[in-house]
N, C-alpha and C positions, 0 to 999 in steps of 0.2 A: 663617415667623414663628412664634414661640411666645409666649403670654401667659398671665397668671394665676398666676404663681408668687408665693409669699409671701416677702418679705425676711426673712432670718434670719441670725444671725451669732454668732460667739464673741467679738466685739470691739465695743465701743460707744464712740464718741468724739463727744461732743456739741459740734457746731460752731455751734449756734444755729439760729434759724428758717430755713427753706429760702428762699434767694433764687434758686436755680438752677431750681426747678420740676422738671418731668420732664426727666431727663438721659440722653442717649445717648452711650455710649462708642463711638467710631469707631476700629476697629482691633481686632486680636485677639492681639497679641503679649504678651510678659510684662509690659511696662509697663501695657498696657491692663487686664490682669487685676488688677494691684496697685492701680491707680487705682480700678477698679470696687469692690474690696473696701473700700477706705478711704472712698470716697464713699458707698457704700450703707450703711455702718455709722456714718456721722457725722450722719445726719439732714439732709444737705445737699440731698437731692432727694426729690420726691414719688413718683417711680417711676424705675426704672433699667433701661436696655436696653443691648444691645451689637450692633454691626453690623460685618460684615467683607465683604471683597470676594468675588466669585463665584470658585469654584474648588474643587478637591478638598480643600484644607486646610479651607475653610469647611464643607464637607460633613462631614468627619471631626469637626470641632469640634461640629457640631450633633448628631452621633451620641453623642459623649461627654456633652454637656450633657443630652440626652434620657434617657440611661441613669442619670443621677445627679441628677435633679430640677433641672436647669439651675443647678447650683451651681458657683461659682468658689471656689478656695482659694488663699490667699497664705500661704506659710510664710516664716520668717526663719531666718538662721543663728543657732546658739546664741550668745547674748550680744549679738546685733545687734538690740536692741529687740524681743525675742521677743514681747512683749505686743502688738506691732503686726501680728502675723499674724491671720488670721481667715478667715471664709467669708461668702459672700453668694449669695443666689439671685436670678437675673435675672427681671425681670417680662416682658421681651421680648428675643427674639433674632432677628436678620435675617442670613441666610446670603449675601445679596447686597445691595449698597447701593441698588439700585433698588426694593427691597421697603419701604424705610423710609417710614413714614406721616408725615403732617403733624400730629404730636401732640407733638413734642419742643420744649421751650423752650430747652434748652442742648445744644449739640454739643461734645463733648470729644474733640479729634482727637489720637489716640495713634499716628499714622502718621508715616513719614518726612516731613520738611518739603517735600521736592521732589515729594510726591504730593498736597499739600493741594488744589490746584485740580482735579486729576483726581477725587479723592474727592468733592468738593463737586458737581462736574458729574454724576458717576454717581448721586449722591443727588438730583439735580434740585433743587438748592437754590433755584433761581429760583421754584419753585412752593411752597416751604415757608413758610407765613405765620406759623406758631406760633413759629419760632425767634427768640429774643431775644438769645442770647449764644453765641459760639463761643470755646472755650478751646483754645489751641495749647500742647501739653505739651512738645514738643521742637522749637521753631522754629529757623530760621536767621536771620541778620541780614537784615531786610527782609520776613520772612514775614507779619507783621501788615499791612503796607502792601499786600502782594500780595493777601491775602485781602480787605482792604477794597476794593481796586480791582475785584475780581471781583463784589463785592456792591453796588457803587455804584449801578448802574441799577435794581436790584430791591429791595435791602434796605439802604438807606443808614443806617438807624437801628440796625442790629444792633451790639451791643458785641462787640469782638474783644479777647481777653485773651491776652497772651503770658507764658508762664513763661520764665525764662532757660534752663532745662533740665529734663528729667525728674529728680525728686528722689531717686532711688534707683538701685541697681545690681541688676537683677532678671533672672533667667533662668527658662525653663520647667523644670519638675521632671521629669527622666527623659523618657519618651516621651509624657507627658500634654500635652494642649493646654488643660486647664482648671485646672492646678495650677502655680503659680510659686513661686520661692524668691528672696527678697531677701537679699543678703549684706551690704549696707551702705546707709545713708541719708546723703544730703548734709547737711553742717552748715548750709548756708544756700542759699536760692535767691532770685531776684528776680522780681517780677511787675509788669507794666505793662499798662494798658488804654487804648484810644482814647476812653474816656469817663471824665471826672474824677468823683470822688465815687461810684464804682461800689459798689453793695451786693454784687454778685457777687464782685468782687475782694476785698472785705473778708471775705466768708465763706470764700473760698479761703485767704486769709491766716490766718484763725483756725484753719481745719482743719489747715494745715501746722504752725502753732505748737503745736497740741495733739498733733501727731505727734512733736513734739520737733525739728522742722526750723525753723531760723530763716528768716523770710520778710520781705523788705523790699519795700515797694511803691515803685516808682520813677515818675518823671514821665511817661515815655512807653514804649510797647512796644519801640521801638528800643533804649532804655536797658537794658531787661531782656534783649533778644536779644543785645546785644553782650557779655553776661556768660555766654554759653554757652561753657564752657571747651573743648569739642571743636573749636570753630572755630580755636583757637590751637594746640592740641596734636596733634590727629589728622593734619592734612596733613603737617607736617614729619616725624612719626614713621612714617607709613604710606604716603606718596606719595614714597618714595625707592626706589632700586634694590634695597636689601636686602629691604625689606618686600614690594615688588611681585614680586620673584622668588619669595618664599615663597607669596604669595597666588595667583599664577598657576601654581604648581607642581602637577602632577597627582598626584604621590605625596605622602603625608602629611608635613607639615612637623613638624620637631622643634624649631623656634625659638619665641620668645615675644615678645609685643607690647611689653613694657615693660622688657626686660633690656638690659644693655650688650652691645655687639658683643664677641665673635662669637655670643653666645646670642640677641641681639636687635638692634634697629635703632639703639640710642642710641650715637651717636658725637659727636665735637666738631662734625662737619659738620651732623648733625641738630639739635643745639642751636643752632648758628649760624643755621640756617634758621628755627628757632622764634622767635628774637629778631627776625630780619628780617621774618617774617610778622606778628608782633605789632606792629611799627612800622607796617607797611603798613595793617593793619586799624585801628589806632589813628587813623591819618590819615584813613581813610575815614569812620569813625563820628564823628569830630570834625567833618568837613566836613558831615555830615548832622545835626549838632546834638546828638549824644550825648557823654557823658563817656567817655574811654578808660579802660581798667583798668590798674592796677599788676599786671603779669602774675605776678610772684613772690608778692606778697601775696595775690592771688586764688587761686593754686594752694595756698598754705599755709593761709590762714585760712578759705576757703570750700569747700575740697575735702579734700585729705589733708595734714595738718600733719606737721612734723618737730620734733625736740627743739630747744630754744633754743640748746643748745650746738653744734648742727649748723649752724644759720643764725641769726644774731643778729637781734633785733627791729629794730635800726637798719638792717642790711643789707636786710631785707625791706621796710621802709617807705620807704627811700631808693632802691630799685631803679631807678625811672625816671630818677633824676638821675645814675646812674653811667655811665661810658663803656661802649662797646659790648663790649669785651673782658671787663670785670668782670661785665657782665650775663650773658654766656655762662658765665663761671666759676661764678657763683652758681646759675644754672639747672642746671648739670652737677652741682654738689654736691647740689642738691635731688633730682635723679633717682637719684643713687647712694644717697641716704639712704632712699628708699622702694623699693629693691629688696626689702627685707623690710618688714613692718609694724612700725615702730619702737615702737609702743605695744602690741603684742601680748605675750602671756605666753610666754616661752621654754619649750620642752619639756625633758624630762629631760636631753637632750644639749646644752642651751643654744641650740637652734635657734629662731629667730623665724619667724612665719608668712611663707611665700614669696609676698609680695604681688604680685610682678611676673611670676609664672609664668602668664600668660594666653596660651593658644595662639592662633595665627593661624586665622581662618576662611578657607577657601580656595575657589577656584572650584568650583562644584558644578552638576550637571544638575538641572533642574526636572522636574516630573512628565511633561512632554512630551519629555524627553531633551535639552532645550536648555541651553546653558551660561549660568550666572548668576554675576555678580561679587558677593561678599558686601557687606552694608551698609557695613561698614568694609573698604575705603575708598571704595566707590562713592558713598555719600551725601556724604562729605566732598569728593570730587572735584566733584560737582555743585554743592555749596554754594560751592566755591572759584571755579568758573566764573561763578557768579552774582555773586560779589563783584568779580571782575575786570571783568565787564560793567558793573557800577555804577561802578567806579573809572574806567573809560574815559569814562563820561558826566560824571564829576566832573573829568576831565582830570588824574588822578593816575597816576603811574608805579608799577607794581606788579611789578617783575621777579621777586621771589621767588614770588609767586602763579603767574606764568607758568611759571617753572622747574618747580614742583611739578606743574602741570597737564600740561606737556609730558612729564614723566617718566612719569606714568600713561599718557598717550597712546602712548608708545613701547612699553611692555609690553603694553598692550591691543591695539594693532595687530599686534604680533608674535604674540600668541595667536590673533587672527583669521586672520592669514596662515597659521598652522599648521593650524587646524581648519576654516576656511571660514566665511563670513558666515552661511550658512544653518544652522549649528549653534548660533548664538547666540540667546538669548531676545530677542524684539522690544523689550522694555522697556529693554534695554541701549542702544538707539539713539535713545531719545526724549530729545532735548536741547532743553529749553525755557529755557535760561539767558538767551538774548538777549530773548526775548519777556517773560520774567518780570522781567528788569531794566528793560525799557521800561515795564512796568506799575507797578513800584515807583517808578521815576523820575517818572512822571506823577502818581501818587498823592501822592508826597512834595512835588511842585511844582517839581522841578528843571528841567523844560522851560521854566519861565517865568523862570529866572535869566538 
């Protein structure tokens, strides 16, 4: 643990008086760094800390921090709201979760949603009496209910706030663990709390608005979580034979996440799967009391837009009313239109920014030499299994979810058969989907229906 640093920055965003108190960023990935810089420079918290899980990466991060005054740096792409870059010095750093003291009023979880309970358990949340608020930066559908269920016996009064998604696209800069770069910010995100009239939610909303990100407060956390676009887009694009062949390939992939076949996974079949999955998720969130999204409008208006001449406003707004074939047609148009950034400035040869040239992350060995599946698609796979387990409890048929899950299982088991179970990281076999679905179901009240 390290303490005593003085907060300092190149950016100041006044978000009003602090409602969050002392705030601990949980996680040490690029999103955690960017959130820490914005939060620390906005006057939202009285003191700022960061905690990460035990391991060689956390030790390396501590070495980097100690060598540079416990400073975190967030840069932006040229033209991508460059004024929102900055620096901040941490007041506290914990290289393992079990070091975290009972001094933090707000925990901001910047970890994958399928690790929330594990993180809280390792922090010994049951003994932390100072905590008033937990913020979920990248939750899945049902994450808020899952966290509430874990807190029910010991901390029933804690406020749990869900973002719809992390509000930017951020990566680590080079080989540094303390410097990140954000290439783009979301146009809009949604936040929902299990406490109405929340001052913490209002302060977070003001902060995001001052960052130039539209922020809509919705009636429930589930409403916000159902607006996480990756739930609808990642599984059909990355849990198919083309993508999984690239992800489990041991030699370097030369394909790209968002390109058309044969350069990438986008085909008529992937688009069909996207529409079918959207229909299944819509039925599930409706059954749980949330409003389903207009997928095409959400992709265009809240994420990455295209020119009106490419997709008319009428087609975007009436998308849910169209027949199944036309819905696929319009989505295919949308994905062909963002192969390049349609609003970028062309270079001297008339070439626009190659927006879709995002390489696949592939299987890799960890520091112990064990194989790990990358976050995309493993986190998406786990989220989908959770949704399927919830759908079963609601007696909903979800054949598209099942097909995508089974496709991942086929490639994963083939990889295990080739290399042996003992060469895989243990965390790859930790399936909590059924237990998590049961906890969400009980917290939501479905068992009483």
